[in-house]
VOMAR-920729 format. One record per residue: y, z, x of N, C-alpha, C, O, CB in turn. Coordinates in pm, 1 decimal, padded with zeros to 6 digits. Glycine has a CB too. Layout:
BEGIN
[pt [Y, Z, X], [Y, Z, X], [Y, Z, X], [Y, Z, X], [Y, Z, X]],
...
END
This chain:
BEGIN
[pt [02421.9, 01515.0, -01875.4], [02436.2, 01380.2, -01823.5], [02364.3, 01284.1, -01917.7], [02248.7, 01306.6, -01953.5], [02380.0, 01369.5, -01678.6]],
[pt [02430.7, 01180.1, -01956.7], [02372.9, 01081.7, -02046.6], [02298.8, 00976.9, -01964.9], [02351.9, 00926.2, -01866.0], [02481.9, 01016.1, -02134.6]],
[pt [02175.9, 00944.1, -02005.6], [02096.2, 00845.7, -01932.5], [02141.4, 00704.6, -01959.4], [02110.5, 00613.9, -01882.1], [01950.9, 00859.4, -01967.9]],
[pt [02214.6, 00683.8, -02068.3], [02256.1, 00549.6, -02103.3], [02148.6, 00473.9, -02179.2], [02166.6, 00356.1, -02209.8], [02294.0, 00473.9, -01979.7]],
[pt [02038.7, 00538.0, -02209.7], [01930.3, 00474.2, -02282.3], [01961.3, 00473.0, -02430.0], [01989.1, 00577.4, -02488.9], [01797.6, 00545.1, -02256.0]],
[pt [01956.8, 00356.5, -02489.9], [01968.0, 00347.0, -02635.1], [01831.3, 00377.6, -02693.2], [01731.4, 00382.3, -02621.4], [02019.2, 00205.5, -02680.7]],
[pt [01828.2, 00398.2, -02822.7], [01701.4, 00431.7, -02887.0], [01597.9, 00322.9, -02861.1], [01481.5, 00353.8, -02836.0], [01721.0, 00451.6, -03038.1]],
[pt [01637.9, 00196.7, -02866.8], [01545.4, 00086.6, -02842.2], [01492.1, 00085.4, -02700.4], [01382.7, 00034.9, -02675.3], [01612.4, -00044.2, -02871.3]],
[pt [01567.3, 00139.6, -02608.9], [01524.6, 00141.4, -02469.0], [01407.5, 00235.7, -02447.7], [01332.5, 00221.1, -02351.2], [01640.3, 00181.4, -02378.9]],
[pt [01391.7, 00331.2, -02535.9], [01277.9, 00421.6, -02520.0], [01146.5, 00347.9, -02541.5], [01043.0, 00388.5, -02488.7], [01288.9, 00539.2, -02617.3]],
[pt [01150.2, 00239.8, -02618.8], [01030.0, 00157.5, -02635.1], [00993.4, 00097.1, -02500.2], [00876.5, 00097.5, -02461.6], [01051.9, 00045.4, -02742.1]],
[pt [01092.5, 00045.1, -02428.2], [01067.4, -00010.9, -02295.0], [01015.9, 00097.8, -02200.8], [00926.8, 00073.1, -02119.5], [01196.2, -00075.2, -02237.6]],
[pt [01071.6, 00216.2, -02212.0], [01026.4, 00327.0, -02129.0], [00880.6, 00361.1, -02159.7], [00801.2, 00384.6, -02068.7], [01115.8, 00450.1, -02150.4]],
[pt [00846.4, 00363.5, -02287.7], [00707.7, 00390.6, -02327.3], [00613.5, 00282.4, -02274.0], [00502.1, 00312.3, -02231.1], [00696.4, 00399.7, -02480.9]],
[pt [00659.0, 00156.0, -02277.0], [00577.3, 00047.5, -02222.8], [00552.2, 00067.9, -02073.9], [00442.4, 00041.9, -02024.7], [00645.1, -00088.2, -02247.0]],
[pt [00653.0, 00114.0, -02003.1], [00636.6, 00140.4, -01860.1], [00538.6, 00255.4, -01836.3], [00458.1, 00250.5, -01743.4], [00772.4, 00172.5, -01795.7]],
[pt [00545.7, 00358.7, -01920.5], [00449.6, 00469.5, -01910.8], [00307.0, 00418.5, -01929.2], [00215.8, 00459.8, -01857.7], [00481.2, 00578.5, -02016.0]],
[pt [00288.7, 00329.3, -02024.7], [00155.8, 00275.4, -02053.5], [00107.7, 00187.6, -01938.3], [-00010.2, 00190.2, -01902.8], [00157.3, 00194.9, -02184.9]],
[pt [00198.1, 00110.8, -01880.7], [00163.2, 00017.1, -01774.4], [00138.5, 00085.2, -01639.8], [00064.6, 00033.1, -01556.2], [00272.5, -00084.9, -01759.5]],
[pt [00199.2, 00199.4, -01619.4], [00196.1, 00265.4, -01489.1], [00055.1, 00293.6, -01435.1], [00029.8, 00264.2, -01318.3], [00271.3, 00393.8, -01498.1]],
[pt [-00037.2, 00348.9, -01513.9], [-00171.4, 00373.0, -01457.6], [-00239.5, 00245.6, -01407.8], [-00308.0, 00247.1, -01305.5], [-00259.6, 00439.0, -01561.6]],
[pt [-00220.5, 00136.0, -01480.2], [-00279.6, 00009.3, -01435.3], [-00215.7, -00037.2, -01304.7], [-00284.6, -00087.4, -01215.9], [-00263.4, -00099.1, -01543.6]],
[pt [-00084.4, -00020.5, -01293.3], [-00016.4, -00056.9, -01168.6], [-00067.1, 00027.8, -01052.3], [-00092.7, -00023.5, -00943.3], [00135.8, -00040.5, -01183.4]],
[pt [-00081.0, 00157.2, -01076.4], [-00131.8, 00246.1, -00970.9], [-00273.9, 00207.9, -00930.5], [-00306.6, 00206.5, -00811.9], [-00128.3, 00392.6, -01017.7]],
[pt [-00357.2, 00177.2, -01027.7], [-00495.4, 00137.5, -00997.7], [-00498.0, 00005.2, -00920.6], [-00571.8, -00009.0, -00823.1], [-00577.9, 00124.9, -01128.4]],
[pt [-00418.1, -00089.9, -00964.4], [-00414.3, -00221.4, -00900.1], [-00371.0, -00210.4, -00754.1], [-00438.9, -00260.3, -00664.3], [-00319.5, -00315.1, -00975.9]],
[pt [-00256.7, -00144.3, -00731.3], [-00205.8, -00134.2, -00595.2], [-00288.6, -00037.8, -00511.1], [-00297.0, -00053.4, -00389.3], [-00060.7, -00090.0, -00596.7]],
[pt [-00349.6, 00061.4, -00574.9], [-00440.6, 00149.8, -00502.0], [-00561.3, 00073.5, -00449.6], [-00605.4, 00095.5, -00336.8], [-00486.5, 00264.6, -00591.6]],
[pt [-00614.5, -00016.3, -00532.0], [-00727.0, -00100.2, -00489.5], [-00685.0, -00194.7, -00377.7], [-00757.9, -00211.9, -00280.0], [-00782.3, -00180.4, -00608.3]],
[pt [-00568.1, -00255.8, -00391.7], [-00517.5, -00344.6, -00286.3], [-00500.3, -00267.8, -00155.2], [-00529.4, -00320.4, -00047.8], [-00383.1, -00408.4, -00328.9]],
[pt [-00453.1, -00143.7, -00164.4], [-00434.1, -00061.4, -00045.4], [-00568.9, -00028.8, 00019.0], [-00581.7, -00030.0, 00141.5], [-00358.8, 00068.2, -00080.8]],
[pt [-00668.4, 00000.0, -00063.6], [-00802.1, 00029.4, -00010.3], [-00858.4, -00092.6, 00062.7], [-00916.3, -00079.3, 00170.5], [-00898.0, 00072.8, -00124.1]],
[pt [-00841.5, -00210.0, 00004.6], [-00889.7, -00333.3, 00068.3], [-00815.9, -00357.2, 00200.4], [-00877.5, -00390.5, 00301.6], [-00871.1, -00454.9, -00026.7]],
[pt [-00684.2, -00340.1, 00198.3], [-00605.3, -00360.3, 00320.3], [-00644.4, -00259.8, 00428.3], [-00649.4, -00293.9, 00546.4], [-00455.3, -00348.8, 00289.7]],
[pt [-00671.9, -00136.2, 00387.8], [-00715.1, -00033.8, 00483.3], [-00848.9, -00072.5, 00545.2], [-00867.7, -00062.4, 00666.5], [-00725.8, 00104.2, 00414.4]],
[pt [-00942.2, -00117.2, 00459.8], [-01074.0, -00157.9, 00509.8], [-01060.9, -00274.2, 00607.7], [-01123.7, -00272.9, 00713.6], [-01166.5, -00197.2, 00392.9]],
[pt [-00980.6, -00374.0, 00573.7], [-00964.8, -00489.7, 00660.9], [-00899.8, -00451.2, 00793.6], [-00937.2, -00503.0, 00898.9], [-00881.8, -00597.0, 00591.3]],
[pt [-00803.3, -00361.0, 00788.3], [-00738.0, -00314.3, 00910.6], [-00838.5, -00241.3, 01000.0], [-00844.6, -00266.2, 01120.4], [-00618.9, -00221.7, 00876.7]],
[pt [-00915.9, -00152.5, 00941.4], [-01014.6, -00077.4, 01019.8], [-01123.8, -00168.6, 01075.5], [-01168.9, -00149.9, 01188.5], [-01077.7, 00032.5, 00934.0]],
[pt [-01166.1, -00266.7, 00996.6], [-01266.6, -00362.1, 01045.4], [-01213.0, -00442.8, 01163.1], [-01284.1, -00465.1, 01261.1], [-01310.1, -00456.8, 00932.6]],
[pt [-01088.7, -00486.1, 01153.3], [-01029.5, -00563.7, 01262.3], [-01021.4, -00480.4, 01389.5], [-01047.9, -00530.2, 01498.9], [-00889.8, -00614.1, 01223.0]],
[pt [-00984.7, -00352.8, 01374.8], [-00979.4, -00264.7, 01492.6], [-01118.6, -00244.9, 01551.5], [-01135.2, -00245.5, 01673.5], [-00917.8, -00128.0, 01455.6]],
[pt [-01218.5, -00227.4, 01465.5], [-01356.0, -00211.0, 01513.3], [-01402.2, -00335.2, 01588.3], [-01466.6, -00324.6, 01692.6], [-01450.9, -00181.8, 01396.2]],
[pt [-01369.6, -00452.0, 01535.9], [-01408.9, -00576.3, 01602.2], [-01345.1, -00589.0, 01740.1], [-01408.9, -00636.6, 01834.1], [-01370.7, -00696.4, 01516.1]],
[pt [-01220.6, -00547.1, 01752.5], [-01154.4, -00551.4, 01882.6], [-01224.0, -00456.3, 01980.0], [-01250.1, -00491.8, 02094.9], [-01004.5, -00514.9, 01869.0]],
[pt [-01253.5, -00336.1, 01932.9], [-01321.8, -00238.9, 02019.7], [-01457.4, -00291.5, 02065.2], [-01492.8, -00279.3, 02182.4], [-01339.6, -00104.8, 01946.6]],
[pt [-01533.2, -00349.9, 01972.9], [-01664.8, -00403.4, 02007.6], [-01652.5, -00521.3, 02103.2], [-01730.5, -00534.8, 02197.4], [-01740.2, -00445.9, 01881.3]],
[pt [-01552.8, -00606.8, 02077.6], [-01531.8, -00722.6, 02165.0], [-01490.2, -00677.0, 02304.3], [-01535.5, -00732.9, 02404.1], [-01425.0, -00817.2, 02105.6]],
[pt [-01405.2, -00576.8, 02311.3], [-01360.0, -00525.5, 02440.4], [-01478.7, -00471.3, 02519.7], [-01489.6, -00495.5, 02639.9], [-01253.1, -00415.5, 02421.1]],
[pt [-01566.2, -00399.0, 02453.3], [-01684.3, -00344.7, 02522.4], [-01774.5, -00457.5, 02572.4], [-01820.4, -00454.8, 02686.6], [-01763.8, -00251.0, 02428.5]],
[pt [-01799.6, -00556.5, 02486.7], [-01885.8, -00668.6, 02525.0], [-01825.1, -00748.5, 02640.5], [-01893.5, -00781.7, 02737.3], [-01909.9, -00760.6, 02404.6]],
[pt [-01695.9, -00778.6, 02628.6], [-01630.3, -00855.5, 02735.3], [-01626.6, -00777.6, 02866.3], [-01641.5, -00836.1, 02973.6], [-01487.7, -00893.5, 02693.7]],
[pt [-01607.2, -00647.1, 02858.5], [-01604.3, -00564.7, 02980.8], [-01736.6, -00575.1, 03055.3], [-01739.5, -00589.2, 03177.6], [-01574.4, -00416.8, 02946.6]],
[pt [-01844.8, -00568.1, 02980.8], [-01978.2, -00577.5, 03042.8], [-01998.3, -00716.3, 03104.0], [-02043.8, -00729.2, 03217.6], [-02089.9, -00548.2, 02938.2]],
[pt [-01963.7, -00820.2, 03026.7], [-01981.8, -00957.3, 03074.9], [-01898.0, -00983.0, 03200.1], [-01945.9, -01042.5, 03296.7], [-01944.5, -01058.1, 02964.8]],
[pt [-01776.0, -00938.8, 03197.5], [-01686.4, -00962.7, 03311.7], [-01732.2, -00883.4, 03433.3], [-01731.7, -00934.6, 03545.2], [-01541.2, -00925.3, 03275.8]],
[pt [-01771.7, -00758.5, 03411.4], [-01820.3, -00675.3, 03522.5], [-01941.6, -00741.9, 03588.0], [-01950.3, -00748.8, 03710.6], [-01857.2, -00532.1, 03472.5]],
[pt [-02036.1, -00791.2, 03505.0], [-02156.4, -00855.9, 03558.4], [-02121.5, -00984.3, 03633.7], [-02177.2, -01011.7, 03740.1], [-02255.0, -00886.9, 03444.8]],
[pt [-02028.1, -01063.4, 03577.3], [-01989.7, -01189.5, 03640.9], [-01921.5, -01163.4, 03775.4], [-01952.2, -01228.8, 03875.0], [-01896.3, -01270.5, 03548.4]],
[pt [-01829.4, -01067.8, 03777.4], [-01759.2, -01037.7, 03902.6], [-01854.8, -00980.3, 04007.4], [-01843.4, -01010.9, 04126.1], [-01644.2, -00939.1, 03876.9]],
[pt [-01948.4, -00897.3, 03963.1], [-02047.1, -00841.7, 04056.5], [-02133.6, -00952.6, 04113.5], [-02165.1, -00951.4, 04232.5], [-02135.4, -00735.9, 03986.7]],
[pt [-02173.1, -01050.2, 04029.2], [-02255.2, -01162.7, 04076.4], [-02178.6, -01248.4, 04176.6], [-02238.1, -01309.1, 04265.7], [-02301.2, -01249.3, 03957.8]],
[pt [-02044.4, -01253.1, 04161.5], [-01961.3, -01329.7, 04255.5], [-01932.1, -01250.3, 04382.0], [-01876.0, -01303.3, 04477.9], [-01829.9, -01370.7, 04189.0]],
[pt [-01971.0, -01121.3, 04381.8], [-01947.0, -01037.7, 04498.3], [-01808.4, -00976.6, 04500.0], [-01766.2, -00923.6, 04602.9], [-01967.6, -01117.1, 04622.6]],
[pt [-01735.6, -00982.6, 04388.1], [-01601.0, -00927.8, 04379.9], [-01609.0, -00779.1, 04347.8], [-01682.3, -00736.5, 04258.6], [-01517.0, -01002.7, 04273.4]],
[pt [-01531.7, -00701.6, 04422.8], [-01526.1, -00557.9, 04395.2], [-01450.9, -00537.8, 04262.4], [-01342.0, -00591.6, 04242.7], [-01455.7, -00479.5, 04513.7]],
[pt [-01510.3, -00460.5, 04173.6], [-01449.6, -00442.8, 04041.8], [-01386.0, -00305.0, 04027.5], [-01434.2, -00204.6, 04080.0], [-01553.8, -00463.4, 03932.5]],
[pt [-01277.1, -00305.6, 03954.9], [-01212.4, -00180.4, 03915.5], [-01189.6, -00188.8, 03765.0], [-01193.1, -00297.0, 03706.3], [-01076.3, -00156.3, 03994.4]],
[pt [-01166.6, -00075.2, 03704.5], [-01141.2, -00074.1, 03560.1], [-01016.4, -00154.8, 03526.8], [-01011.6, -00223.1, 03424.5], [-01126.2, 00070.2, 03509.0]],
[pt [-00915.0, -00146.9, 03613.3], [-00791.3, -00221.6, 03589.7], [-00816.5, -00371.7, 03595.0], [-00763.0, -00446.4, 03513.1], [-00684.4, -00182.5, 03692.7]],
[pt [-00897.2, -00416.2, 03690.1], [-00928.7, -00558.1, 03703.1], [-01007.3, -00606.7, 03581.4], [-00978.0, -00712.6, 03526.0], [-01008.3, -00584.2, 03832.4]],
[pt [-01104.9, -00530.4, 03541.4], [-01185.1, -00567.7, 03424.2], [-01097.1, -00569.7, 03299.0], [-01106.0, -00661.3, 03217.3], [-01304.1, -00469.3, 03405.2]],
[pt [-01013.0, -00468.5, 03285.2], [-00922.3, -00463.4, 03170.2], [-00828.8, -00583.3, 03165.8], [-00802.1, -00637.2, 03058.4], [-00841.0, -00335.4, 03173.4]],
[pt [-00779.3, -00625.0, 03280.6], [-00690.5, -00741.1, 03287.2], [-00763.8, -00868.2, 03244.6], [-00708.2, -00951.6, 03173.2], [-00634.0, -00757.6, 03429.4]],
[pt [-00887.9, -00882.3, 03288.4], [-00967.4, -00999.8, 03249.8], [-00996.1, -00999.2, 03099.5], [-00992.0, -01103.5, 03034.3], [-01100.1, -01003.7, 03329.1]],
[pt [-01024.7, -00882.3, 03046.3], [-01051.3, -00871.7, 02901.7], [-00927.2, -00913.5, 02823.9], [-00935.7, -00993.5, 02730.7], [-01093.5, -00726.5, 02862.9]],
[pt [-00813.0, -00859.8, 02862.1], [-00689.7, -00889.6, 02789.0], [-00648.3, -01035.9, 02801.5], [-00578.0, -01088.2, 02715.1], [-00577.6, -00800.7, 02838.6]],
[pt [-00691.2, -01101.3, 02907.5], [-00661.4, -01242.2, 02927.9], [-00750.9, -01333.0, 02843.1], [-00715.4, -01447.7, 02816.1], [-00676.4, -01277.2, 03074.7]],
[pt [-00864.5, -01282.6, 02802.1], [-00961.3, -01364.3, 02728.1], [-00902.3, -01407.9, 02593.9], [-00847.1, -01327.0, 02519.3], [-01093.3, -01286.0, 02706.0]],
[pt [-00915.3, -01536.7, 02565.3], [-00859.3, -01594.0, 02441.9], [-00917.8, -01527.7, 02316.8], [-00844.0, -01497.3, 02223.1], [-00885.5, -01745.2, 02437.4]],
[pt [-01047.9, -01505.3, 02314.6], [-01108.3, -01444.9, 02195.2], [-01057.8, -01302.3, 02172.9], [-01043.7, -01258.2, 02058.9], [-01261.3, -01444.7, 02207.4]],
[pt [-01030.9, -01231.4, 02280.9], [-00975.7, -01095.8, 02267.8], [-00833.4, -01103.1, 02212.7], [-00796.9, -01024.6, 02125.3], [-00977.2, -01021.7, 02404.9]],
[pt [-00754.2, -01195.2, 02262.4], [-00617.4, -01209.9, 02213.3], [-00616.3, -01245.9, 02064.2], [-00534.3, -01195.0, 01987.8], [-00542.7, -01317.2, 02294.6]],
[pt [-00707.7, -01333.6, 02024.3], [-00716.1, -01370.5, 01882.1], [-00756.8, -01249.6, 01796.3], [-00705.3, -01230.5, 01686.1], [-00817.5, -01486.4, 01862.4]],
[pt [-00847.8, -01170.3, 01847.3], [-00890.1, -01050.4, 01773.3], [-00775.2, -00950.8, 01762.3], [-00758.7, -00886.7, 01658.6], [-01011.7, -00983.9, 01842.1]],
[pt [-00696.7, -00937.3, 01867.1], [-00580.1, -00847.6, 01862.2], [-00478.0, -00897.1, 01760.4], [-00417.0, -00816.8, 01689.9], [-00514.4, -00836.2, 02001.5]],
[pt [-00458.9, -01028.8, 01752.3], [-00368.3, -01084.5, 01651.5], [-00417.8, -01054.4, 01510.3], [-00337.8, -01027.4, 01420.7], [-00353.6, -01236.1, 01670.7]],
[pt [-00549.7, -01059.1, 01490.5], [-00604.4, -01024.5, 01358.2], [-00577.5, -00878.1, 01324.7], [-00552.2, -00845.1, 01208.9], [-00756.1, -01052.5, 01353.3]],
[pt [-00582.7, -00790.7, 01423.8], [-00550.7, -00648.8, 01401.6], [-00404.7, -00635.1, 01360.4], [-00372.5, -00561.8, 01266.8], [-00579.2, -00564.4, 01529.4]],
[pt [-00317.4, -00705.2, 01429.8], [-00174.0, -00698.5, 01397.1], [-00149.7, -00747.6, 01255.3], [-00077.9, -00683.2, 01178.8], [-00090.6, -00782.0, 01497.1]],
[pt [-00209.0, -00861.1, 01219.5], [-00191.6, -00914.6, 01084.5], [-00246.0, -00817.9, 00978.8], [-00183.9, -00797.9, 00874.4], [-00261.3, -01050.7, 01072.0]],
[pt [-00360.8, -00759.0, 01006.4], [-00419.8, -00664.1, 00911.5], [-00333.3, -00538.6, 00899.2], [-00319.0, -00482.7, 00790.5], [-00562.6, -00625.9, 00955.2]],
[pt [-00276.4, -00495.4, 01010.5], [-00190.2, -00377.1, 01006.4], [-00062.3, -00404.6, 00928.1], [-00016.5, -00319.3, 00852.0], [-00155.8, -00331.2, 01148.5]],
[pt [-00005.2, -00521.3, 00945.9], [00115.2, -00558.6, 00870.8], [00084.8, -00560.3, 00720.9], [00163.2, -00509.1, 00641.0], [00168.1, -00697.4, 00917.1]],
[pt [-00027.9, -00618.7, 00683.2], [-00065.8, -00622.4, 00541.0], [-00090.7, -00481.4, 00489.0], [-00053.1, -00449.5, 00376.2], [-00191.9, -00709.8, 00520.1]],
[pt [-00152.7, -00398.1, 00568.6], [-00179.6, -00259.3, 00531.3], [-00048.5, -00185.7, 00502.9], [-00036.8, -00115.8, 00402.2], [-00258.8, -00187.3, 00643.2]],
[pt [00047.8, -00201.2, 00589.9], [00178.6, -00136.4, 00572.8], [00250.5, -00193.0, 00450.2], [00311.4, -00118.1, 00373.9], [00266.0, -00155.2, 00699.6]],
[pt [00243.4, -00324.5, 00431.4], [00308.7, -00388.3, 00316.1], [00253.7, -00333.6, 00184.4], [00329.9, -00299.3, 00094.0], [00289.9, -00541.3, 00321.4]],
[pt [00123.9, -00325.8, 00174.5], [00061.6, -00276.3, 00051.4], [00092.1, -00127.6, 00033.3], [00115.7, -00082.6, -00078.9], [-00091.9, -00300.1, 00054.0]],
[pt [00091.8, -00051.6, 00141.8], [00125.2, 00090.9, 00131.2], [00267.3, 00108.3, 00077.0], [00292.0, 00196.1, -00005.7], [00111.2, 00160.8, 00269.0]],
[pt [00359.2, 00026.1, 00122.8], [00497.3, 00033.7, 00073.1], [00504.6, 00000.7, -00075.6], [00577.4, 00066.2, -00150.2], [00588.0, -00061.8, 00152.2]],
[pt [00430.2, -00099.5, -00118.7], [00428.7, -00133.5, -00261.3], [00369.0, -00019.8, -00343.8], [00420.0, 00013.2, -00450.9], [00349.2, -00263.3, -00284.9]],
[pt [00261.8, 00039.3, -00294.1], [00202.3, 00152.9, -00364.4], [00299.3, 00270.6, -00369.0], [00309.3, 00338.6, -00471.1], [00070.9, 00195.0, -00296.9]],
[pt [00370.0, 00294.7, -00260.2], [00471.4, 00401.0, -00258.6], [00581.0, 00373.6, -00361.1], [00631.8, 00466.3, -00424.3], [00533.0, 00414.6, -00118.1]],
[pt [00617.3, 00246.6, -00377.6], [00719.8, 00210.9, -00476.5], [00670.9, 00241.2, -00618.1], [00747.8, 00289.8, -00701.1], [00757.5, 00061.4, -00464.0]],
[pt [00545.3, 00213.1, -00645.8], [00490.3, 00243.4, -00778.5], [00485.2, 00394.6, -00799.2], [00512.8, 00443.2, -00908.9], [00348.5, 00181.5, -00795.2]],
[pt [00450.6, 00468.1, -00696.0], [00449.6, 00614.9, -00707.1], [00590.7, 00668.5, -00730.9], [00609.6, 00761.7, -00809.2], [00389.7, 00678.6, -00579.4]],
[pt [00689.5, 00609.8, -00663.6], [00828.9, 00650.9, -00685.0], [00871.2, 00618.2, -00827.6], [00944.1, 00694.7, -00890.8], [00923.5, 00581.3, -00583.4]],
[pt [00825.3, 00505.2, -00877.4], [00854.8, 00467.1, -01015.9], [00796.4, 00570.4, -01111.8], [00860.1, 00606.5, -01210.7], [00798.4, 00326.0, -01047.6]],
[pt [00676.4, 00617.6, -01083.0], [00614.2, 00720.1, -01166.8], [00701.0, 00844.9, -01170.7], [00724.7, 00901.5, -01277.4], [00473.3, 00754.6, -01115.1]],
[pt [00747.6, 00886.8, -01056.1], [00832.5, 01005.5, -01049.9], [00962.2, 00983.8, -01127.0], [01009.8, 01073.5, -01196.6], [00863.1, 01041.8, -00904.1]],
[pt [01018.6, 00864.8, -01114.1], [01141.9, 00832.2, -01184.3], [01119.6, 00831.5, -01335.6], [01203.1, 00881.6, -01411.0], [01195.4, 00696.1, -01137.7]],
[pt [01007.9, 00775.3, -01379.6], [00977.8, 00770.6, -01523.2], [00959.3, 00911.1, -01580.0], [01005.8, 00940.4, -01690.1], [00851.7, 00686.5, -01548.9]],
[pt [00892.3, 00996.8, -01505.8], [00873.4, 01135.2, -01551.0], [01008.4, 01203.9, -01564.1], [01035.5, 01271.1, -01663.7], [00782.2, 01213.6, -01453.1]],
[pt [01092.4, 01186.9, -01463.6], [01224.3, 01248.9, -01465.1], [01310.9, 01192.6, -01577.4], [01378.3, 01267.4, -01648.3], [01293.6, 01228.9, -01330.6]],
[pt [01308.8, 01062.7, -01593.0], [01388.3, 00997.9, -01696.6], [01339.9, 01038.8, -01836.1], [01420.4, 01063.9, -01925.8], [01382.3, 00845.0, -01680.7]],
[pt [01209.7, 01045.0, -01852.9], [01154.7, 01088.6, -01981.9], [01196.8, 01230.1, -02016.8], [01231.0, 01258.8, -02131.5], [01003.1, 01079.7, -01980.2]],
[pt [01194.4, 01316.9, -01919.7], [01237.1, 01455.5, -01943.7], [01385.0, 01460.6, -01979.6], [01425.6, 01537.1, -02067.1], [01209.7, 01543.2, -01819.8]],
[pt [01464.1, 01380.3, -01912.9], [01607.4, 01378.6, -01940.8], [01634.6, 01323.4, -02081.4], [01720.7, 01375.4, -02152.4], [01681.4, 01294.4, -01834.8]],
[pt [01563.4, 01220.7, -02121.1], [01581.6, 01164.7, -02255.8], [01539.8, 01265.5, -02362.5], [01607.5, 01281.3, -02464.0], [01500.6, 01034.2, -02271.7]],
[pt [01428.2, 01333.2, -02338.7], [01383.8, 01436.2, -02434.8], [01488.7, 01545.6, -02449.3], [01515.8, 01592.3, -02560.0], [01249.3, 01497.9, -02390.3]],
[pt [01546.8, 01586.1, -02338.2], [01650.2, 01690.2, -02342.7], [01772.5, 01640.9, -02420.2], [01831.5, 01716.3, -02497.5], [01691.2, 01732.4, -02199.3]],
[pt [01810.2, 01515.6, -02400.0], [01923.6, 01460.1, -02474.1], [01893.8, 01452.7, -02623.2], [01979.2, 01483.1, -02706.4], [01959.0, 01321.3, -02421.1]],
[pt [01771.6, 01411.7, -02655.6], [01734.7, 01399.4, -02796.9], [01738.0, 01535.0, -02866.1], [01777.8, 01544.2, -02982.2], [01595.3, 01336.7, -02810.9]],
[pt [01697.6, 01638.2, -02797.6], [01698.5, 01771.7, -02857.9], [01840.7, 01818.6, -02883.6], [01865.0, 01894.6, -02977.3], [01625.7, 01871.9, -02767.9]],
[pt [01934.2, 01774.3, -02801.8], [02072.8, 01817.1, -02817.9], [02153.5, 01727.2, -02910.3], [02265.5, 01763.3, -02946.5], [02139.5, 01823.0, -02684.4]],
[pt [02101.5, 01612.1, -02949.8], [02175.3, 01516.6, -03032.5], [02097.0, 01490.9, -03161.1], [02001.8, 01412.9, -03161.1], [02200.4, 01383.3, -02955.4]],
[pt [02137.0, 01556.8, -03271.6], [02062.9, 01542.2, -03397.7], [02058.1, 01397.7, -03448.2], [01957.1, 01356.4, -03505.0], [02125.2, 01630.4, -03504.0]],
[pt [02164.7, 01320.6, -03428.8], [02165.6, 01182.4, -03476.6], [02063.2, 01098.6, -03399.9], [01989.9, 01019.9, -03459.7], [02306.6, 01121.1, -03462.2]],
[pt [02058.4, 01115.5, -03267.8], [01962.0, 01044.2, -03184.9], [01819.8, 01083.0, -03222.7], [01731.2, 00997.9, -03228.9], [01987.2, 01072.7, -03036.6]],
[pt [01798.6, 01210.4, -03247.6], [01666.4, 01259.5, -03286.7], [01623.5, 01193.5, -03417.5], [01508.8, 01150.4, -03429.7], [01667.0, 01414.0, -03301.4]],
[pt [01713.6, 01184.8, -03515.5], [01682.2, 01122.8, -03644.6], [01652.7, 00973.7, -03628.4], [01561.2, 00921.3, -03691.9], [01798.2, 01143.2, -03743.3]],
[pt [01729.6, 00905.5, -03544.2], [01705.3, 00763.2, -03520.5], [01567.1, 00741.5, -03460.6], [01494.8, 00650.2, -03500.6], [01812.9, 00704.8, -03427.7]],
[pt [01530.7, 00826.4, -03364.0], [01398.8, 00815.9, -03301.3], [01287.0, 00842.5, -03401.8], [01187.2, 00770.4, -03404.1], [01388.0, 00913.6, -03184.0]],
[pt [01302.7, 00944.0, -03483.4], [01202.5, 00974.3, -03586.0], [01188.2, 00857.6, -03681.7], [01077.2, 00821.5, -03720.5], [01239.9, 01101.8, -03663.1]],
[pt [01301.8, 00798.1, -03720.1], [01298.8, 00682.2, -03809.4], [01225.4, 00564.1, -03748.4], [01146.9, 00497.6, -03815.9], [01439.4, 00641.0, -03845.8]],
[pt [01250.6, 00538.0, -03621.6], [01181.9, 00428.3, -03552.0], [01032.8, 00455.8, -03544.2], [00951.3, 00366.8, -03568.5], [01239.6, 00408.3, -03410.5]],
[pt [00997.8, 00577.1, -03510.7], [00856.7, 00613.3, -03500.3], [00783.8, 00594.3, -03633.2], [00673.5, 00539.9, -03638.6], [00842.7, 00757.7, -03453.6]],
[pt [00848.3, 00640.5, -03739.4], [00789.2, 00625.8, -03873.7], [00773.6, 00478.5, -03910.0], [00672.4, 00439.5, -03968.3], [00876.1, 00697.4, -03979.7]],
[pt [00872.6, 00396.8, -03876.2], [00868.2, 00253.8, -03906.8], [00755.2, 00186.6, -03828.3], [00688.2, 00097.5, -03880.4], [01004.1, 00186.8, -03874.3]],
[pt [00734.2, 00228.4, -03705.4], [00626.7, 00169.8, -03623.8], [00489.5, 00210.5, -03674.6], [00395.6, 00131.0, -03673.3], [00642.0, 00211.6, -03477.7]],
[pt [00478.7, 00335.4, -03719.4], [00350.9, 00387.0, -03769.6], [00320.7, 00332.4, -03907.6], [00204.8, 00321.2, -03947.5], [00352.0, 00539.7, -03773.3]],
[pt [00425.3, 00298.7, -03979.4], [00427.4, 00265.5, -04111.4], [00361.9, 00188.0, -04202.4], [00398.5, 00186.6, -04320.0], [00506.0, 00237.0, -04123.4]],
END
């Protein structure tokens, strides 16, 4: 199967090979940051839920209202600050997924480049004219 790559296209392929580690590092770092922000947002919601549960339980007890876990949970979920914290979790999760998808795309690109490089090498070994052209280009670049 012919890849359709001309000899000059291998230069572009080599540039992609060189660029790939930097892309992986860049998006890997972005993914780590997004993961941290997502986990922090979830932790903040958990801490806020615990704090609000205590405050609401104490307030309802002071009012003489019989409390149940369902009642306290409903009051917590109704609280504006809790709703805002939940929205931050959703936003952080969306960003986390977005960055993970971009990182997956770079990883897929790596696999494609490896496969394409192997296919080009196999073609070059079977085509003496292509092999000579590549050697000539390499010598000219080193030259």
